[in-house]
C-alpha positions, 0 to 999 in steps of 0.5 A: 185660752191665753198664750201664757209663758209660765209653767202651769199645773193641770188644775190651773190649765183646766181653770184657764180652759173655763172648766170652773166658769168664765169668772174664775177663768178671767181671775186666773188669766189676770194673775197669769198675765201679771206674772208673765210681765215680771218673768214668773216661772210658775204660780205658787199657792197662797198659804195664809188664806186670809187676805187684806184688800186695799180698796175700802172706798166706794168712789163713784168713778170706779165703775169697772171695779163694781162691774168686776165685783158684780161678775164675781159675786154673780158667779158665787166666787169668794175668797178662800179665807176671810177678808180684811179691808182698809179703813172706811172713808167716812165717820160723821159721828167722830169726824164732823163735817159741815153740810158742804163737805157732806154733800161732796162726800155723799153726792160726788165722791163715795156714792157707791160705799154701801153697794161696795160694802155689800159686795165685800160681804158676799166675797168674804168680809170678816165682819163689820170691824174688818176695816183697818190698815193694821189688819196684822195686829193681834186685836184684829187677827189677820196675822200671817206666820213667818214664811207664809205666802200672801195675796195682800195689797196696802203698802204699809200692811205689805211691808209690815208683813214682809219685814216684821212678820217674815211673811212673803208678799209682793206689792200688789194693786187693788183687785190683784189682792182679791184675785189671789184670794179667790184663786189661791195662787200668786205668781212666783217672783220678787219678794216671794222668792229668796233672791228677791228678798236680798238687800241691795242697800246697806243703811247705817244709822249713826244718829245721837238719839233714837230717830223719829220712825216716820222721818227715818223711814222717809229718808230710807224710802226716798233713797232706796225707792223700791229696793230692799235695805238692810239697816244697821245701828237701829237696834242700838236704840230700840234693842233686839226684841220684837216687843209691842213697842218696837212693833209699833215703831216699825209699823210707822217706819215701814209705812214711811219707807213704802209711801215716801219710796216704794219699799216692800221689805226691809231688814233690821240688823239683830231685830227682824226675823230674817236678819236675826237668822241670816244676818249679812248673808241677806246682803248682795255683794255689790250693795250700795251704802247710805249713812244717816246721821243727825244732819241727814235726818234734819235735811230730810225733815226740812225738805218736806213742802208746806202745801197749805194756802198760807205757809205761816198759817196755824193748824186747825185740824190734826190727824194722829194715826196713819197707819192706825195706832196700835193699842200701846200707841193709843195708851201712850198718846192719851197719857202724854196729852193728859199730862201735857194739858196738866202742865199748861193748865188747859182742859181741852186740846187747843186744836181739833184732834182726831186719833185713829185706830182699828175698830177692834183696838178702839173697842179694847181701849174703850174698856179701860179708864184711859178712854174717859181720860182721852174723851175729857181732853176733847180728842175724838177717836175714830177708825176712819182713813184720814187720807180718804177724808183729806181727798175732799177738795172742800176739806182741803180748802177749809183746813190746815191739817197737821199730822205725824204721819209721813204717809198722810203728808205724802198723799195729801196737803197735810203738813208733817210735824214730829210727835213732840211738836204735835203734842206741844201744839195741841196742849198749848205749849210753845213749839221751839 
């Protein structure tokens, strides 16, 4: 048995002695060693049993992952609840690829996609619709309650669960999420503790209008990095109610804080659950300060590098929805695109455009009249992971990809455009 530092109960010690098999022993050993690194004094039970996994793609180079999956499934282990997983990397029906792109995807990159998904099903995958980065939406159903302890990964999902839902989860890596789901335990440190959820930054939003969620989140993420910000002034623009519109805004805001920095939790004054209940008592005494005004947002926006081969090239591919769009966002984008095309007198979008949303949201949207309106514009609707698509070096070389996602901008060669500019470009208006 390993030489552990934390205090463990009898059940946990028995597992570490191998009384529930070698595979379960190694699962818990990994969690204990992980907790020891961060000074956790004990393990605590996962109270929301349904887990979200970050690893959704079958990259051929991930051989240790598949060996681990094989050992887990051979031992008959599975998650204590069901699993949702990040989006699939491919969708040839809605995101067309030429033969060379397909060759790289199928023969060089995602060569283990089918076997990997078979492992996921054995380990507790919810269903075929469970591939999305927005598992916490009502349509998908993996929605923890305030105070729940989670074993999740995926940066944008974790920061949303912590901040908007008030659940508790550290920023786990792939496989640690699964090990917590199987064992039912996570180490007690960081964002699952009261002290770890204290804000160490006071951020003051002093803009003259509602800030672009992705740029505001980017600014805060790059400033506070992995620390916890308490944000003042945003409620002036979006109010004090967590309605669907504000949840959509905070989804995109949080994803930018998590990808442009490493934020796992934020508090919004008068809006997010803990801020509403505890207010400024959530802030440490020596908190640092950051003021965001119009000039600061513009500075951050203009600092984004252009990674295209030619900086002055025109975009020829657009991804909207990273993280996946909510149902409300999908409806609003449809309305805006249809109205934009009417203004310019065009029938189809002028740039190949892919909008992404979870399979469950897509199914709901397809039952509305807006779906046919969107299809007539030439926009394609997919549940793909845009990032996994842009990892293809052939795709990167062929396409000048624009996006309204700061996460996709950060992890790829895509160029960030504000929502209004994307709408103008794809509907044929002049961008000022």
